[in-house]
N, C-alpha and C positions, 0 to 999 in steps of 0.2 A: 910116725905116722905118715903116710904117703901124703903127697902133696893134695892130689885130687881128694882124696878122703877127708884131708882136712878142710878143702874147699866145701865138700858137702856139708860137714859139721856146720860150717859158718851159714851156709845156707838155711839149714834146719834151723837154726837159730833165728834168723831173719824170717823164716817163714812163721815160726811160732808167734813171734812178735806181730807179725802182719794178721795171722788169724785171731789173735786173742785181743790186739787193740783196735778198737773203732775209730781212733783217730790216725788219720794217714800222716807217716812219716814222711820227713823231707827228703828227696832223693839223695842229697848231699850227705845227709846223715847215714842213710843205709851204705853209700859208698864208702865213707869213712869208717863205717864199722867194720865193713868186708877188709879194707886196706889194713886197719889197725889188727884184726884178729889174724889176718894172714901175712903179718909183719912185713908188709909193704910188697908184698910178691906180686907185681903188676900182673904177670899171666894169669896166677890163680885167682885175684882179684876179679880179673876179666870174665873168668870162667864161672866163679860164683855167681856174679851178678847176671850172668847169661841164664843160668840154671834158674835163679831167683826171678828174673822177668820172665821167662818161659812157664814157670810153674802159675805166676800171678796171671799172667795173660791168658793161659790155656785151663784155668782153675774149672770152669763149668764143663768142659770135656774130659779133664781128669777124673773131676768128682763123678761124673756120670759112669765111666769106666770102673772106678773103685765101687760104686754103689751095685754096678752088675755082677762085680767081682766078688764082693764081701757078703756073702748068704746071711742072711737075717742081721745085717748091721747096718745102721744107717750112720751116717757120717758124723752126726750130732752126738751119737753115742759113744763113738770112739774118743779115746784119749787125745787131747790136742798133739801130743808127741806123735802118737801112732797115725794120725791123720794126716801129719805133716811130712812124716817119713814116707808113708804110702804116696802122698801127692808128688813127693819129689822123686819117687822110684817109677813110678807111673809115667811122669812127664819124659823121665828118661828112657823109658820103654817105649813110649808112643810117638812122642813129639819131637825128641832131640834131633837137631840135624846131623849130629855125629855120634849115631847110637854106640853103646856098648853092649857086648854080649849080655845075655839074659842072666847069666850065672853072676859075671860081676856087677851088675845093677842090684840083684837080688843080695848078694854078699855085702855089698856096701850098705844097702838098707837093713840088713840085719844088724850089722856092726853099730849104726847109729841106734838101732832099736835097743839094743843089748846096754849103749852108754847111757842113754836117755829116756828109755821107757821102762815099763813095769817087767817083772819077772816073764810074764807072758807075751810081752811086746814081740820079741824075736821070732817066734813062731806064729804069731797072727801076722806080721808083716811077710813073712816067708809065703804063707799060704795064698794071702791076696795078691801079692805080686807075682806068683807063680800062675795064678789064674789070668791076670792082667798080660802076663807075658805070652802065653798061649793064646790069648785072644789076638795078640800081635802076630804071632807065628800064622794063625788061620787066615788072617787078613791078607798078609803076604802071599801065602799059598793059594789065595783064592777059594778056601774052602769053607768060609764062614764069614759072619757079619761082624765079629769083634767080640770082645769079652762077654761072657755069659754067666 
């Protein structure tokens, strides 16, 4: 597995815990989890923690974009895995300071959905993130106001 793919997997695990656990986890424990799971790879630990922090900091904007892109789906109705795969992908598409191409982000999210989600997760994640990505393209081109 590629290093960044593995880092995204760790971020998904952290986001799942964050989403499901009402008790705040100490930052040191989050950092240790990333370090341990990434076998001490400092560069990828930093990358993973930056993604995690980005998603948790931008949650409201991400969730709004997902609501707009996921026809007839409330975030609370989505499985926790799908919801957090989508949050990670949407963060990368909309807010990451070093954005990856749309195809890369969607492919990485689909792989996470295949590994951790249900049988229908990859198709669902693909459709929602494709809409989020098209909203990103519209904003860049100045042709729209965002994901719809």
